C-alpha angles and dihedrals in degrees: 000000000000119000110261092240091053091048092048091049092049089056096045128092120283136183134202134222126197140179127191133209121191090266106027145017131217128207143177136182124222130188111254123356130341108256135161097284091053091049092051090048090051091049089052090054091048090051090056094046102040118055121219131014122340126221104195116194112193141180122241099280105148092229090058089063097042124130090243093055093044091048091051092050091047092050088059088065099225098329089107119041118186122208129169136222118232116276116272095012106120089148088070093055113088090194089067089064092058091062093041093052092045093052096042103038109018110036103006097122098039115136101195129186094214143000093262090063091052091048093050094049092043090052092051093047093046090052088051091049090051089063092059108082092180089059092051090050089050091058089056093046091050090053090057094213117163117235 
């Protein structure tokens, strides 16, 4: 039988964060909302998984622009550069298409009993999507960003 705290957490709200490179995307789920500490934690994971310097292009989420996130990027002395998309331009953000595809094609008809069930299936489907380079390229093409 699961521990009561584990069961309660699996039924609570959760939120996901994702970043996309031209060949791959990375994601993580966190309990509750995505705030500055979760973003810094995610950036730390990206630094371990992606060699070299990171250019991170984000939308206007307030936490993306927070002092904590900026301080973390600055402390990396140029290894993480933060840039921002124009306000109200989700169509330019290829990461938006990851969530859209997941919701429309991968888990659209799910009738879950609790949030944990959604998170578990979403994680499995996202890992499957990661193994499809043509799909990742399609997210970039859909965003219509010039390179």
